[in-house]
PDB file of N, CA, C and O in Angstrom:
ATOM      1  N   UNK A   1     100.397  98.933  79.189  1.00  0.00           N
ATOM      2  CA  UNK A   1     100.285  97.895  80.174  1.00  0.00           C
ATOM      3  C   UNK A   1      98.925  97.952  80.883  1.00  0.00           C
ATOM      4  O   UNK A   1      98.342  96.909  81.179  1.00  0.00           O
ATOM      5  N   UNK A   2      98.419  99.149  81.154  1.00  0.00           N
ATOM      6  CA  UNK A   2      97.115  99.273  81.796  1.00  0.00           C
ATOM      7  C   UNK A   2      96.023  98.667  80.922  1.00  0.00           C
ATOM      8  O   UNK A   2      95.115  98.004  81.421  1.00  0.00           O
ATOM      9  N   UNK A   3      96.115  98.896  79.633  1.00  0.00           N
ATOM     10  CA  UNK A   3      95.117  98.342  78.717  1.00  0.00           C
ATOM     11  C   UNK A   3      95.132  96.816  78.755  1.00  0.00           C
ATOM     12  O   UNK A   3      94.077  96.183  78.749  1.00  0.00           O
ATOM     13  N   UNK A   4      96.329  96.225  78.795  1.00  0.00           N
ATOM     14  CA  UNK A   4      96.434  94.762  78.881  1.00  0.00           C
ATOM     15  C   UNK A   4      95.849  94.236  80.186  1.00  0.00           C
ATOM     16  O   UNK A   4      95.181  93.202  80.197  1.00  0.00           O
ATOM     17  N   UNK A   5      96.095  94.941  81.280  1.00  0.00           N
ATOM     18  CA  UNK A   5      95.526  94.530  82.568  1.00  0.00           C
ATOM     19  C   UNK A   5      94.005  94.569  82.529  1.00  0.00           C
ATOM     20  O   UNK A   5      93.344  93.639  82.991  1.00  0.00           O
ATOM     21  N   UNK A   6      93.452  95.644  81.978  1.00  0.00           N
ATOM     22  CA  UNK A   6      91.999  95.773  81.898  1.00  0.00           C
ATOM     23  C   UNK A   6      91.374  94.696  81.027  1.00  0.00           C
ATOM     24  O   UNK A   6      90.257  94.253  81.297  1.00  0.00           O
ATOM     25  N   UNK A   7      92.070  94.273  79.998  1.00  0.00           N
ATOM     26  CA  UNK A   7      91.558  93.211  79.132  1.00  0.00           C
ATOM     27  C   UNK A   7      91.706  91.836  79.768  1.00  0.00           C
ATOM     28  O   UNK A   7      90.899  90.945  79.501  1.00  0.00           O
ATOM     29  N   UNK A   8      92.725  91.648  80.606  1.00  0.00           N
ATOM     30  CA  UNK A   8      93.027  90.330  81.163  1.00  0.00           C
ATOM     31  C   UNK A   8      92.280  90.017  82.457  1.00  0.00           C
ATOM     32  O   UNK A   8      92.025  88.851  82.757  1.00  0.00           O
ATOM     33  N   UNK A   9      91.930  91.041  83.218  1.00  0.00           N
ATOM     34  CA  UNK A   9      91.334  90.813  84.531  1.00  0.00           C
ATOM     35  C   UNK A   9      90.023  91.578  84.660  1.00  0.00           C
ATOM     36  O   UNK A   9      89.906  92.695  84.156  1.00  0.00           O
ATOM     37  N   UNK A  10      89.037  90.988  85.333  1.00  0.00           N
ATOM     38  CA  UNK A  10      87.778  91.707  85.523  1.00  0.00           C
ATOM     39  C   UNK A  10      87.886  92.839  86.548  1.00  0.00           C
ATOM     40  O   UNK A  10      87.086  93.775  86.529  1.00  0.00           O
ATOM     41  N   UNK A  11      88.877  92.751  87.443  1.00  0.00           N
ATOM     42  CA  UNK A  11      89.080  93.761  88.472  1.00  0.00           C
ATOM     43  C   UNK A  11      90.572  93.949  88.692  1.00  0.00           C
ATOM     44  O   UNK A  11      91.307  92.978  88.870  1.00  0.00           O
ATOM     45  N   UNK A  12      91.015  95.191  88.679  1.00  0.00           N
ATOM     46  CA  UNK A  12      92.426  95.455  88.964  1.00  0.00           C
ATOM     47  C   UNK A  12      92.520  96.340  90.202  1.00  0.00           C
ATOM     48  O   UNK A  12      91.628  97.141  90.480  1.00  0.00           O
ATOM     49  N   UNK A  13      93.613  96.179  90.935  1.00  0.00           N
ATOM     50  CA  UNK A  13      93.835  96.953  92.160  1.00  0.00           C
ATOM     51  C   UNK A  13      94.994  97.920  91.943  1.00  0.00           C
ATOM     52  O   UNK A  13      96.125  97.510  91.684  1.00  0.00           O
ATOM     53  N   UNK A  14      94.689  99.209  92.055  1.00  0.00           N
ATOM     54  CA  UNK A  14      95.689 100.264  91.910  1.00  0.00           C
ATOM     55  C   UNK A  14      95.702 101.056  93.218  1.00  0.00           C
ATOM     56  O   UNK A  14      94.644 101.362  93.766  1.00  0.00           O
ATOM     57  N   UNK A  15      96.883 101.386  93.714  1.00  0.00           N
ATOM     58  CA  UNK A  15      96.996 102.182  94.933  1.00  0.00           C
ATOM     59  C   UNK A  15      97.803 103.440  94.632  1.00  0.00           C
ATOM     60  O   UNK A  15      98.722 103.424  93.814  1.00  0.00           O
ATOM     61  N   UNK A  16      97.443 104.523  95.304  1.00  0.00           N
ATOM     62  CA  UNK A  16      98.142 105.791  95.130  1.00  0.00           C
ATOM     63  C   UNK A  16      99.335 105.846  96.069  1.00  0.00           C
ATOM     64  O   UNK A  16      99.248 105.450  97.231  1.00  0.00           O
ATOM     65  N   UNK A  17     100.437 106.337  95.555  1.00  0.00           N
ATOM     66  CA  UNK A  17     101.656 106.465  96.345  1.00  0.00           C
ATOM     67  C   UNK A  17     102.080 107.923  96.356  1.00  0.00           C
ATOM     68  O   UNK A  17     102.105 108.574  95.311  1.00  0.00           O
ATOM     69  N   UNK A  18     102.411 108.436  97.526  1.00  0.00           N
ATOM     70  CA  UNK A  18     102.811 109.840  97.613  1.00  0.00           C
ATOM     71  C   UNK A  18     104.273 110.017  98.002  1.00  0.00           C
ATOM     72  O   UNK A  18     104.733 111.144  98.184  1.00  0.00           O
ATOM     73  N   UNK A  19     105.005 108.917  98.131  1.00  0.00           N
ATOM     74  CA  UNK A  19     106.440 109.015  98.422  1.00  0.00           C
ATOM     75  C   UNK A  19     107.111 107.711  98.008  1.00  0.00           C
ATOM     76  O   UNK A  19     106.445 106.725  97.696  1.00  0.00           O
ATOM     77  N   UNK A  20     108.418 107.725  98.010  1.00  0.00           N
ATOM     78  CA  UNK A  20     109.161 106.512  97.678  1.00  0.00           C
ATOM     79  C   UNK A  20     108.890 105.382  98.654  1.00  0.00           C
ATOM     80  O   UNK A  20     108.837 104.216  98.261  1.00  0.00           O
ATOM     81  N   UNK A  21     108.718 105.723  99.929  1.00  0.00           N
ATOM     82  CA  UNK A  21     108.457 104.700 100.946  1.00  0.00           C
ATOM     83  C   UNK A  21     107.113 104.020 100.722  1.00  0.00           C
ATOM     84  O   UNK A  21     107.024 102.793 100.774  1.00  0.00           O
ATOM     85  N   UNK A  22     106.066 104.803 100.472  1.00  0.00           N
ATOM     86  CA  UNK A  22     104.763 104.184 100.234  1.00  0.00           C
ATOM     87  C   UNK A  22     104.751 103.421  98.913  1.00  0.00           C
ATOM     88  O   UNK A  22     104.030 102.433  98.779  1.00  0.00           O
ATOM     89  N   UNK A  23     105.533 103.863  97.948  1.00  0.00           N
ATOM     90  CA  UNK A  23     105.665 103.108  96.701  1.00  0.00           C
ATOM     91  C   UNK A  23     106.306 101.756  96.932  1.00  0.00           C
ATOM     92  O   UNK A  23     105.878 100.756  96.356  1.00  0.00           O
ATOM     93  N   UNK A  24     107.330 101.720  97.772  1.00  0.00           N
ATOM     94  CA  UNK A  24     107.992 100.461  98.112  1.00  0.00           C
ATOM     95  C   UNK A  24     107.047  99.527  98.854  1.00  0.00           C
ATOM     96  O   UNK A  24     107.026  98.324  98.594  1.00  0.00           O
ATOM     97  N   UNK A  25     106.270 100.075  99.772  1.00  0.00           N
ATOM     98  CA  UNK A  25     105.292  99.264 100.502  1.00  0.00           C
ATOM     99  C   UNK A  25     104.254  98.699  99.540  1.00  0.00           C
ATOM    100  O   UNK A  25     103.948  97.508  99.590  1.00  0.00           O
ATOM    101  N   UNK A  26     103.713  99.539  98.668  1.00  0.00           N
ATOM    102  CA  UNK A  26     102.696  99.095  97.713  1.00  0.00           C
ATOM    103  C   UNK A  26     103.232  98.024  96.774  1.00  0.00           C
ATOM    104  O   UNK A  26     102.500  97.118  96.377  1.00  0.00           O
ATOM    105  N   UNK A  27     104.501  98.129  96.422  1.00  0.00           N
ATOM    106  CA  UNK A  27     105.111  97.173  95.499  1.00  0.00           C
ATOM    107  C   UNK A  27     105.322  95.805  96.141  1.00  0.00           C
ATOM    108  O   UNK A  27     105.283  94.789  95.447  1.00  0.00           O
ATOM    109  N   UNK A  28     105.545  95.761  97.445  1.00  0.00           N
ATOM    110  CA  UNK A  28     105.921  94.503  98.092  1.00  0.00           C
ATOM    111  C   UNK A  28     104.827  93.874  98.949  1.00  0.00           C
ATOM    112  O   UNK A  28     104.969  92.722  99.359  1.00  0.00           O
ATOM    113  N   UNK A  29     103.745  94.590  99.233  1.00  0.00           N
ATOM    114  CA  UNK A  29     102.714  94.041 100.118  1.00  0.00           C
ATOM    115  C   UNK A  29     101.964  92.895  99.433  1.00  0.00           C
ATOM    116  O   UNK A  29     101.612  92.974  98.257  1.00  0.00           O
ATOM    117  N   UNK A  30     101.733  91.834 100.199  1.00  0.00           N
ATOM    118  CA  UNK A  30     100.961  90.671  99.739  1.00  0.00           C
ATOM    119  C   UNK A  30     100.072  90.228 100.885  1.00  0.00           C
ATOM    120  O   UNK A  30     100.512  90.189 102.034  1.00  0.00           O
ATOM    121  N   UNK A  31      98.824  89.895 100.584  1.00  0.00           N
ATOM    122  CA  UNK A  31      97.875  89.467 101.603  1.00  0.00           C
ATOM    123  C   UNK A  31      97.326  88.111 101.199  1.00  0.00           C
ATOM    124  O   UNK A  31      96.843  87.936 100.080  1.00  0.00           O
ATOM    125  N   UNK A  32      97.401  87.149 102.115  1.00  0.00           N
ATOM    126  CA  UNK A  32      96.805  85.836 101.877  1.00  0.00           C
ATOM    127  C   UNK A  32      95.381  85.867 102.406  1.00  0.00           C
ATOM    128  O   UNK A  32      95.144  86.168 103.576  1.00  0.00           O
ATOM    129  N   UNK A  33      94.433  85.550 101.522  1.00  0.00           N
ATOM    130  CA  UNK A  33      93.023  85.635 101.880  1.00  0.00           C
ATOM    131  C   UNK A  33      92.238  84.577 101.111  1.00  0.00           C
ATOM    132  O   UNK A  33      92.366  84.469  99.892  1.00  0.00           O
ATOM    133  N   UNK A  34      91.438  83.809 101.811  1.00  0.00           N
ATOM    134  CA  UNK A  34      90.585  82.791 101.189  1.00  0.00           C
ATOM    135  C   UNK A  34      91.370  81.832 100.305  1.00  0.00           C
ATOM    136  O   UNK A  34      90.910  81.469  99.222  1.00  0.00           O
ATOM    137  N   UNK A  35      92.537  81.424 100.751  1.00  0.00           N
ATOM    138  CA  UNK A  35      93.339  80.465 100.006  1.00  0.00           C
ATOM    139  C   UNK A  35      94.088  81.045  98.821  1.00  0.00           C
ATOM    140  O   UNK A  35      94.717  80.298  98.070  1.00  0.00           O
ATOM    141  N   UNK A  36      94.040  82.339  98.637  1.00  0.00           N
ATOM    142  CA  UNK A  36      94.753  82.969  97.527  1.00  0.00           C
ATOM    143  C   UNK A  36      95.599  84.125  98.016  1.00  0.00           C
ATOM    144  O   UNK A  36      95.530  84.518  99.181  1.00  0.00           O
ATOM    145  N   UNK A  37      96.390  84.657  97.118  1.00  0.00           N
ATOM    146  CA  UNK A  37      97.254  85.790  97.445  1.00  0.00           C
ATOM    147  C   UNK A  37      96.759  87.006  96.673  1.00  0.00           C
ATOM    148  O   UNK A  37      96.502  86.930  95.471  1.00  0.00           O
ATOM    149  N   UNK A  38      96.632  88.112  97.367  1.00  0.00           N
ATOM    150  CA  UNK A  38      96.213  89.363  96.728  1.00  0.00           C
ATOM    151  C   UNK A  38      97.337  90.378  96.828  1.00  0.00           C
ATOM    152  O   UNK A  38      97.995  90.503  97.861  1.00  0.00           O
ATOM    153  N   UNK A  39      97.545  91.100  95.734  1.00  0.00           N
ATOM    154  CA  UNK A  39      98.533  92.168  95.714  1.00  0.00           C
ATOM    155  C   UNK A  39      98.072  93.227  94.727  1.00  0.00           C
ATOM    156  O   UNK A  39      97.150  92.991  93.946  1.00  0.00           O
ATOM    157  N   UNK A  40      98.702  94.383  94.756  1.00  0.00           N
ATOM    158  CA  UNK A  40      98.312  95.472  93.873  1.00  0.00           C
ATOM    159  C   UNK A  40      98.841  95.230  92.464  1.00  0.00           C
ATOM    160  O   UNK A  40      99.950  94.731  92.277  1.00  0.00           O
ATOM    161  N   UNK A  41      98.020  95.594  91.475  1.00  0.00           N
ATOM    162  CA  UNK A  41      98.405  95.447  90.072  1.00  0.00           C
ATOM    163  C   UNK A  41      99.193  96.652  89.570  1.00  0.00           C
ATOM    164  O   UNK A  41      99.911  96.559  88.574  1.00  0.00           O
ATOM    165  N   UNK A  42      99.057  97.775  90.256  1.00  0.00           N
ATOM    166  CA  UNK A  42      99.754  98.970  89.808  1.00  0.00           C
ATOM    167  C   UNK A  42      99.809 100.033  90.884  1.00  0.00           C
ATOM    168  O   UNK A  42      99.127  99.944  91.905  1.00  0.00           O
ATOM    169  N   UNK A  43     100.628 101.035  90.641  1.00  0.00           N
ATOM    170  CA  UNK A  43     100.803 102.152  91.566  1.00  0.00           C
ATOM    171  C   UNK A  43     100.576 103.446  90.797  1.00  0.00           C
ATOM    172  O   UNK A  43     101.127 103.639  89.713  1.00  0.00           O
ATOM    173  N   UNK A  44      99.762 104.328  91.364  1.00  0.00           N
ATOM    174  CA  UNK A  44      99.513 105.637  90.771  1.00  0.00           C
ATOM    175  C   UNK A  44     100.320 106.672  91.535  1.00  0.00           C
ATOM    176  O   UNK A  44     100.226 106.758  92.759  1.00  0.00           O
ATOM    177  N   UNK A  45     101.110 107.454  90.818  1.00  0.00           N
ATOM    178  CA  UNK A  45     101.836 108.561  91.436  1.00  0.00           C
ATOM    179  C   UNK A  45     101.830 109.722  90.458  1.00  0.00           C
ATOM    180  O   UNK A  45     102.420 109.639  89.381  1.00  0.00           O
ATOM    181  N   UNK A  46     101.167 110.797  90.833  1.00  0.00           N
ATOM    182  CA  UNK A  46     101.102 111.970  89.962  1.00  0.00           C
ATOM    183  C   UNK A  46     102.101 113.021  90.421  1.00  0.00           C
ATOM    184  O   UNK A  46     102.654 112.928  91.517  1.00  0.00           O
ATOM    185  N   UNK A  47     102.326 114.007  89.588  1.00  0.00           N
ATOM    186  CA  UNK A  47     103.255 115.077  89.957  1.00  0.00           C
ATOM    187  C   UNK A  47     102.722 115.874  91.144  1.00  0.00           C
ATOM    188  O   UNK A  47     103.505 116.409  91.929  1.00  0.00           O
ATOM    189  N   UNK A  48     101.400 115.960  91.284  1.00  0.00           N
ATOM    190  CA  UNK A  48     100.818 116.668  92.420  1.00  0.00           C
ATOM    191  C   UNK A  48     101.137 115.946  93.725  1.00  0.00           C
ATOM    192  O   UNK A  48     101.569 116.576  94.690  1.00  0.00           O
ATOM    193  N   UNK A  49     100.930 114.637  93.764  1.00  0.00           N
ATOM    194  CA  UNK A  49     101.222 113.906  95.002  1.00  0.00           C
ATOM    195  C   UNK A  49     102.716 113.868  95.271  1.00  0.00           C
ATOM    196  O   UNK A  49     103.135 113.858  96.429  1.00  0.00           O
ATOM    197  N   UNK A  50     103.519 113.846  94.227  1.00  0.00           N
ATOM    198  CA  UNK A  50     104.971 113.837  94.401  1.00  0.00           C
ATOM    199  C   UNK A  50     105.466 115.159  94.991  1.00  0.00           C
ATOM    200  O   UNK A  50     106.365 115.163  95.831  1.00  0.00           O
ATOM    201  N   UNK A  51     104.894 116.263  94.563  1.00  0.00           N
ATOM    202  CA  UNK A  51     105.357 117.567  95.038  1.00  0.00           C
ATOM    203  C   UNK A  51     104.701 117.997  96.343  1.00  0.00           C
ATOM    204  O   UNK A  51     105.185 118.925  96.992  1.00  0.00           O
ATOM    205  N   UNK A  52     103.623 117.354  96.741  1.00  0.00           N
ATOM    206  CA  UNK A  52     102.892 117.752  97.945  1.00  0.00           C
ATOM    207  C   UNK A  52     103.567 117.283  99.227  1.00  0.00           C
ATOM    208  O   UNK A  52     103.272 117.808 100.300  1.00  0.00           O
ATOM    209  N   UNK A  53     104.448 116.325  99.140  1.00  0.00           N
ATOM    210  CA  UNK A  53     105.085 115.786 100.347  1.00  0.00           C
ATOM    211  C   UNK A  53     106.290 116.605 100.715  1.00  0.00           C
ATOM    212  O   UNK A  53     106.960 116.307 101.704  1.00  0.00           O
TER     213      UNK A  53
END
């Protein structure tokens, strides 16, 4: 899926999540800006960030 995103868009937005709560926020946040809507294309969560909390 990441490869398809990189081929389809010139810029992708990925945010790091360190807990279930921040993952939920990243998944649902939307910002209206300059007549368009911006949201994250993906969420990064590694085993290090998962175990650090």
